[in-house]
PyMOL Python script that loads the backbone (N, CA, C, O; Angstrom):
from pymol import cmd

cmd.read_pdbstr("""\
ATOM      1  N   UNK A   1     -23.526-120.924-278.793  1.00  0.00           N
ATOM      2  CA  UNK A   1     -24.197-120.791-277.471  1.00  0.00           C
ATOM      3  C   UNK A   1     -23.851-122.021-276.734  1.00  0.00           C
ATOM      4  O   UNK A   1     -24.495-123.057-276.899  1.00  0.00           O
ATOM      5  N   UNK A   2     -22.867-121.938-275.938  1.00  0.00           N
ATOM      6  CA  UNK A   2     -22.484-123.154-275.049  1.00  0.00           C
ATOM      7  C   UNK A   2     -22.829-122.769-273.611  1.00  0.00           C
ATOM      8  O   UNK A   2     -22.065-123.082-272.698  1.00  0.00           O
ATOM      9  N   UNK A   3     -23.899-122.134-273.399  1.00  0.00           N
ATOM     10  CA  UNK A   3     -24.284-121.597-272.038  1.00  0.00           C
ATOM     11  C   UNK A   3     -25.066-122.773-271.268  1.00  0.00           C
ATOM     12  O   UNK A   3     -25.957-123.432-271.803  1.00  0.00           O
ATOM     13  N   UNK A   4     -24.654-122.941-270.039  1.00  0.00           N
ATOM     14  CA  UNK A   4     -25.399-123.937-269.151  1.00  0.00           C
ATOM     15  C   UNK A   4     -26.044-123.278-268.118  1.00  0.00           C
ATOM     16  O   UNK A   4     -25.476-122.327-267.581  1.00  0.00           O
ATOM     17  N   UNK A   5     -27.239-123.666-267.725  1.00  0.00           N
ATOM     18  CA  UNK A   5     -28.019-123.088-266.592  1.00  0.00           C
ATOM     19  C   UNK A   5     -27.895-123.971-265.386  1.00  0.00           C
ATOM     20  O   UNK A   5     -27.432-125.108-265.482  1.00  0.00           O
ATOM     21  N   UNK A   6     -28.296-123.468-264.275  1.00  0.00           N
ATOM     22  CA  UNK A   6     -28.109-124.338-263.068  1.00  0.00           C
ATOM     23  C   UNK A   6     -28.949-125.591-263.055  1.00  0.00           C
ATOM     24  O   UNK A   6     -28.567-126.617-262.492  1.00  0.00           O
ATOM     25  N   UNK A   7     -30.165-125.481-263.722  1.00  0.00           N
ATOM     26  CA  UNK A   7     -30.968-126.752-263.796  1.00  0.00           C
ATOM     27  C   UNK A   7     -30.455-127.879-264.615  1.00  0.00           C
ATOM     28  O   UNK A   7     -30.910-129.023-264.590  1.00  0.00           O
ATOM     29  N   UNK A   8     -29.333-127.401-265.440  1.00  0.00           N
ATOM     30  CA  UNK A   8     -28.666-128.460-266.284  1.00  0.00           C
ATOM     31  C   UNK A   8     -27.712-129.241-265.451  1.00  0.00           C
ATOM     32  O   UNK A   8     -27.281-130.309-265.884  1.00  0.00           O
ATOM     33  N   UNK A   9     -27.344-128.777-264.265  1.00  0.00           N
ATOM     34  CA  UNK A   9     -26.294-129.417-263.441  1.00  0.00           C
ATOM     35  C   UNK A   9     -26.848-130.628-262.769  1.00  0.00           C
ATOM     36  O   UNK A   9     -28.022-130.617-262.397  1.00  0.00           O
ATOM     37  N   UNK A  10     -26.101-131.652-262.590  1.00  0.00           N
ATOM     38  CA  UNK A  10     -26.630-132.820-261.778  1.00  0.00           C
ATOM     39  C   UNK A  10     -26.732-132.460-260.335  1.00  0.00           C
ATOM     40  O   UNK A  10     -25.893-131.728-259.809  1.00  0.00           O
ATOM     41  N   UNK A  11     -27.733-132.956-259.692  1.00  0.00           N
ATOM     42  CA  UNK A  11     -27.988-132.735-258.237  1.00  0.00           C
ATOM     43  C   UNK A  11     -27.270-133.740-257.412  1.00  0.00           C
ATOM     44  O   UNK A  11     -27.358-134.937-257.687  1.00  0.00           O
ATOM     45  N   UNK A  12     -26.560-133.302-256.405  1.00  0.00           N
ATOM     46  CA  UNK A  12     -25.838-134.182-255.415  1.00  0.00           C
ATOM     47  C   UNK A  12     -26.847-134.991-254.660  1.00  0.00           C
ATOM     48  O   UNK A  12     -27.845-134.409-254.235  1.00  0.00           O
ATOM     49  N   UNK A  13     -26.697-136.224-254.458  1.00  0.00           N
ATOM     50  CA  UNK A  13     -27.697-137.037-253.725  1.00  0.00           C
ATOM     51  C   UNK A  13     -27.841-136.663-252.310  1.00  0.00           C
ATOM     52  O   UNK A  13     -28.934-136.844-251.773  1.00  0.00           O
ATOM     53  N   UNK A  14     -26.838-136.151-251.629  1.00  0.00           N
ATOM     54  CA  UNK A  14     -26.973-135.818-250.195  1.00  0.00           C
ATOM     55  C   UNK A  14     -27.268-134.327-250.067  1.00  0.00           C
ATOM     56  O   UNK A  14     -27.339-133.887-248.920  1.00  0.00           O
ATOM     57  N   UNK A  15     -27.430-133.578-250.978  1.00  0.00           N
ATOM     58  CA  UNK A  15     -27.735-132.124-250.905  1.00  0.00           C
ATOM     59  C   UNK A  15     -29.160-131.924-250.450  1.00  0.00           C
ATOM     60  O   UNK A  15     -30.094-132.438-251.066  1.00  0.00           O
ATOM     61  N   UNK A  16     -29.349-131.120-249.289  1.00  0.00           N
ATOM     62  CA  UNK A  16     -30.630-130.893-248.836  1.00  0.00           C
ATOM     63  C   UNK A  16     -31.412-130.012-249.788  1.00  0.00           C
ATOM     64  O   UNK A  16     -30.907-129.040-250.350  1.00  0.00           O
ATOM     65  N   UNK A  17     -32.732-130.418-249.949  1.00  0.00           N
ATOM     66  CA  UNK A  17     -33.523-129.578-250.888  1.00  0.00           C
ATOM     67  C   UNK A  17     -34.156-128.421-250.248  1.00  0.00           C
ATOM     68  O   UNK A  17     -34.794-128.597-249.210  1.00  0.00           O
ATOM     69  N   UNK A  18     -34.043-127.276-250.758  1.00  0.00           N
ATOM     70  CA  UNK A  18     -34.726-126.158-250.247  1.00  0.00           C
ATOM     71  C   UNK A  18     -33.961-125.438-249.091  1.00  0.00           C
ATOM     72  O   UNK A  18     -34.528-124.542-248.465  1.00  0.00           O
ATOM     73  N   UNK A  19     -32.747-125.796-248.813  1.00  0.00           N
ATOM     74  CA  UNK A  19     -32.033-125.198-247.685  1.00  0.00           C
ATOM     75  C   UNK A  19     -30.988-126.093-247.278  1.00  0.00           C
ATOM     76  O   UNK A  19     -30.639-127.071-247.938  1.00  0.00           O
ATOM     77  N   UNK A  20     -30.461-125.717-246.102  1.00  0.00           N
ATOM     78  CA  UNK A  20     -29.417-126.598-245.414  1.00  0.00           C
ATOM     79  C   UNK A  20     -30.059-127.166-244.088  1.00  0.00           C
ATOM     80  O   UNK A  20     -31.248-127.046-243.793  1.00  0.00           O
ATOM     81  N   UNK A  21     -29.136-127.775-243.365  1.00  0.00           N
ATOM     82  CA  UNK A  21     -29.544-128.395-242.092  1.00  0.00           C
ATOM     83  C   UNK A  21     -30.057-127.527-241.066  1.00  0.00           C
ATOM     84  O   UNK A  21     -30.789-128.006-240.201  1.00  0.00           O
ATOM     85  N   UNK A  22     -29.728-126.182-241.060  1.00  0.00           N
ATOM     86  CA  UNK A  22     -30.290-125.236-240.190  1.00  0.00           C
ATOM     87  C   UNK A  22     -31.439-124.392-240.656  1.00  0.00           C
ATOM     88  O   UNK A  22     -31.862-123.507-239.912  1.00  0.00           O
ATOM     89  N   UNK A  23     -31.956-124.595-241.796  1.00  0.00           N
ATOM     90  CA  UNK A  23     -33.047-123.814-242.336  1.00  0.00           C
ATOM     91  C   UNK A  23     -34.298-123.947-241.447  1.00  0.00           C
ATOM     92  O   UNK A  23     -34.940-122.943-241.136  1.00  0.00           O
ATOM     93  N   UNK A  24     -34.612-125.053-241.078  1.00  0.00           N
ATOM     94  CA  UNK A  24     -35.914-125.305-240.234  1.00  0.00           C
ATOM     95  C   UNK A  24     -35.799-124.581-238.956  1.00  0.00           C
ATOM     96  O   UNK A  24     -36.788-124.035-238.466  1.00  0.00           O
ATOM     97  N   UNK A  25     -34.560-124.546-238.350  1.00  0.00           N
ATOM     98  CA  UNK A  25     -34.381-123.741-237.116  1.00  0.00           C
ATOM     99  C   UNK A  25     -34.418-122.343-237.276  1.00  0.00           C
ATOM    100  O   UNK A  25     -34.700-121.649-236.299  1.00  0.00           O
ATOM    101  N   UNK A  26     -34.139-121.754-238.525  1.00  0.00           N
ATOM    102  CA  UNK A  26     -34.155-120.365-238.696  1.00  0.00           C
ATOM    103  C   UNK A  26     -35.499-119.721-238.975  1.00  0.00           C
ATOM    104  O   UNK A  26     -35.676-118.506-238.896  1.00  0.00           O
ATOM    105  N   UNK A  27     -36.497-120.653-239.329  1.00  0.00           N
ATOM    106  CA  UNK A  27     -37.858-120.159-239.774  1.00  0.00           C
ATOM    107  C   UNK A  27     -38.620-119.725-238.541  1.00  0.00           C
ATOM    108  O   UNK A  27     -38.747-120.475-237.573  1.00  0.00           O
ATOM    109  N   UNK A  28     -39.128-118.500-238.587  1.00  0.00           N
ATOM    110  CA  UNK A  28     -39.956-117.910-237.507  1.00  0.00           C
ATOM    111  C   UNK A  28     -41.219-117.164-238.175  1.00  0.00           C
ATOM    112  O   UNK A  28     -41.132-116.384-239.124  1.00  0.00           O
ATOM    113  N   UNK A  29     -42.283-117.499-237.585  1.00  0.00           N
ATOM    114  CA  UNK A  29     -43.606-116.855-238.031  1.00  0.00           C
ATOM    115  C   UNK A  29     -43.659-115.485-237.467  1.00  0.00           C
ATOM    116  O   UNK A  29     -43.272-115.232-236.326  1.00  0.00           O
ATOM    117  N   UNK A  30     -44.189-114.522-238.362  1.00  0.00           N
ATOM    118  CA  UNK A  30     -44.417-113.146-237.812  1.00  0.00           C
ATOM    119  C   UNK A  30     -45.889-112.842-237.482  1.00  0.00           C
ATOM    120  O   UNK A  30     -46.257-111.819-236.904  1.00  0.00           O
ATOM    121  N   UNK A  31     -46.712-113.854-237.915  1.00  0.00           N
ATOM    122  CA  UNK A  31     -48.154-113.638-237.625  1.00  0.00           C
ATOM    123  C   UNK A  31     -48.833-115.017-237.643  1.00  0.00           C
ATOM    124  O   UNK A  31     -48.206-115.996-238.048  1.00  0.00           O
ATOM    125  N   UNK A  32     -50.087-115.112-237.218  1.00  0.00           N
ATOM    126  CA  UNK A  32     -50.825-116.384-237.174  1.00  0.00           C
ATOM    127  C   UNK A  32     -50.908-117.083-238.517  1.00  0.00           C
ATOM    128  O   UNK A  32     -50.790-118.307-238.570  1.00  0.00           O
ATOM    129  N   UNK A  33     -51.103-116.365-239.585  1.00  0.00           N
ATOM    130  CA  UNK A  33     -51.113-117.059-240.899  1.00  0.00           C
ATOM    131  C   UNK A  33     -49.839-117.691-241.286  1.00  0.00           C
ATOM    132  O   UNK A  33     -49.841-118.746-241.920  1.00  0.00           O
ATOM    133  N   UNK A  34     -48.670-117.050-240.910  1.00  0.00           N
ATOM    134  CA  UNK A  34     -47.447-117.658-241.275  1.00  0.00           C
ATOM    135  C   UNK A  34     -47.213-118.939-240.326  1.00  0.00           C
ATOM    136  O   UNK A  34     -46.659-119.959-240.735  1.00  0.00           O
ATOM    137  N   UNK A  35     -47.652-118.789-239.137  1.00  0.00           N
ATOM    138  CA  UNK A  35     -47.569-119.914-238.173  1.00  0.00           C
ATOM    139  C   UNK A  35     -48.314-121.165-238.796  1.00  0.00           C
ATOM    140  O   UNK A  35     -47.769-122.268-238.823  1.00  0.00           O
ATOM    141  N   UNK A  36     -49.502-120.958-239.263  1.00  0.00           N
ATOM    142  CA  UNK A  36     -50.254-122.075-239.895  1.00  0.00           C
ATOM    143  C   UNK A  36     -49.511-122.631-241.140  1.00  0.00           C
ATOM    144  O   UNK A  36     -49.457-123.843-241.348  1.00  0.00           O
ATOM    145  N   UNK A  37     -48.981-121.779-241.905  1.00  0.00           N
ATOM    146  CA  UNK A  37     -48.187-122.166-243.072  1.00  0.00           C
ATOM    147  C   UNK A  37     -47.016-123.071-242.709  1.00  0.00           C
ATOM    148  O   UNK A  37     -46.839-124.149-243.277  1.00  0.00           O
ATOM    149  N   UNK A  38     -46.168-122.573-241.684  1.00  0.00           N
ATOM    150  CA  UNK A  38     -45.029-123.287-241.212  1.00  0.00           C
ATOM    151  C   UNK A  38     -45.532-124.676-240.653  1.00  0.00           C
ATOM    152  O   UNK A  38     -44.831-125.671-240.837  1.00  0.00           O
ATOM    153  N   UNK A  39     -46.637-124.758-240.026  1.00  0.00           N
ATOM    154  CA  UNK A  39     -47.158-126.068-239.540  1.00  0.00           C
ATOM    155  C   UNK A  39     -47.447-126.971-240.643  1.00  0.00           C
ATOM    156  O   UNK A  39     -47.176-128.166-240.523  1.00  0.00           O
ATOM    157  N   UNK A  40     -48.001-126.489-241.765  1.00  0.00           N
ATOM    158  CA  UNK A  40     -48.352-127.396-242.857  1.00  0.00           C
ATOM    159  C   UNK A  40     -47.081-127.818-243.625  1.00  0.00           C
ATOM    160  O   UNK A  40     -47.087-128.888-244.235  1.00  0.00           O
ATOM    161  N   UNK A  41     -46.002-127.030-243.622  1.00  0.00           N
ATOM    162  CA  UNK A  41     -44.741-127.361-244.147  1.00  0.00           C
ATOM    163  C   UNK A  41     -43.824-128.295-243.360  1.00  0.00           C
ATOM    164  O   UNK A  41     -42.827-128.816-243.861  1.00  0.00           O
ATOM    165  N   UNK A  42     -44.212-128.474-242.125  1.00  0.00           N
ATOM    166  CA  UNK A  42     -43.367-129.270-241.225  1.00  0.00           C
ATOM    167  C   UNK A  42     -43.398-130.804-241.547  1.00  0.00           C
ATOM    168  O   UNK A  42     -44.435-131.458-241.433  1.00  0.00           O
ATOM    169  N   UNK A  43     -42.233-131.331-241.946  1.00  0.00           N
ATOM    170  CA  UNK A  43     -42.261-132.791-242.404  1.00  0.00           C
ATOM    171  C   UNK A  43     -42.377-133.687-241.144  1.00  0.00           C
ATOM    172  O   UNK A  43     -42.664-134.870-241.323  1.00  0.00           O
ATOM    173  N   UNK A  44     -42.192-133.255-239.964  1.00  0.00           N
ATOM    174  CA  UNK A  44     -42.394-134.100-238.824  1.00  0.00           C
ATOM    175  C   UNK A  44     -43.761-134.109-238.243  1.00  0.00           C
ATOM    176  O   UNK A  44     -44.053-134.950-237.393  1.00  0.00           O
ATOM    177  N   UNK A  45     -44.656-133.179-238.674  1.00  0.00           N
ATOM    178  CA  UNK A  45     -46.014-133.001-238.201  1.00  0.00           C
ATOM    179  C   UNK A  45     -46.960-134.079-238.887  1.00  0.00           C
ATOM    180  O   UNK A  45     -46.828-134.333-240.085  1.00  0.00           O
ATOM    181  N   UNK A  46     -47.833-134.650-238.170  1.00  0.00           N
ATOM    182  CA  UNK A  46     -48.825-135.586-238.832  1.00  0.00           C
ATOM    183  C   UNK A  46     -49.688-134.768-239.683  1.00  0.00           C
ATOM    184  O   UNK A  46     -49.900-133.586-239.411  1.00  0.00           O
ATOM    185  N   UNK A  47     -50.247-135.411-240.808  1.00  0.00           N
ATOM    186  CA  UNK A  47     -51.194-134.725-241.636  1.00  0.00           C
ATOM    187  C   UNK A  47     -52.468-134.405-240.918  1.00  0.00           C
ATOM    188  O   UNK A  47     -52.866-135.093-239.978  1.00  0.00           O
ATOM    189  N   UNK A  48     -53.105-133.353-241.370  1.00  0.00           N
ATOM    190  CA  UNK A  48     -54.374-132.911-240.786  1.00  0.00           C
ATOM    191  C   UNK A  48     -55.495-133.885-241.065  1.00  0.00           C
ATOM    192  O   UNK A  48     -56.629-133.659-240.642  1.00  0.00           O
TER     193      UNK A  48
END
""", "prot")
cmd.dss("prot")
cmd.show_as("cartoon", "prot")
cmd.util.cbc("prot")
cmd.orient("prot")
């Protein structure tokens, strides 16, 4: 069994985590609850 899984691979230092450079621009909320969630996930927003 010489099977390797994705988590066994080294991560590139400049690889964006959780998406690419355009992921943030592509996120749109469909309702108020999703809007609140996106606000909490915004790395540029100050903490509450």
